[in-house]
Phi, psi and omega in degrees: 000117177099158179260189182295339178272002178083009181281135176229156179237149175302132182100346177299135182227145177226128175264147183214160174231142179297138175280345185244343180228123182295334186262019181234127177208179177172189176224153175231126184233132176284121182249349177203152179221138181227119178228096184280346182072201178054028179080001178286157178298150172268130183234150175227156171248128183245131176259118179260136169246115183248130180243118179238116181051041177085351179269127183263134176231142178243144178207138175256147177218148178258131181232141182227159173216148178255110178305142014269013179304147181266326186268146173267149176231151179298129179275140179252000000 
């Protein structure tokens, strides 16, 4: 999700598999983006679908970054 400059678009999706558990995988999709400008952090909302032993769980999380940082971090 995102390019080398850290830019992401609503609808961007990434599928993943756990590096430590064979029975865990999922997808993460950007469902909202907020860029207020004026030096404020850029934030996205990510919807995760996590599959553990065939059981599906969904969770949304808000992630932000302060330019010029490239990476987003979970907002608390």
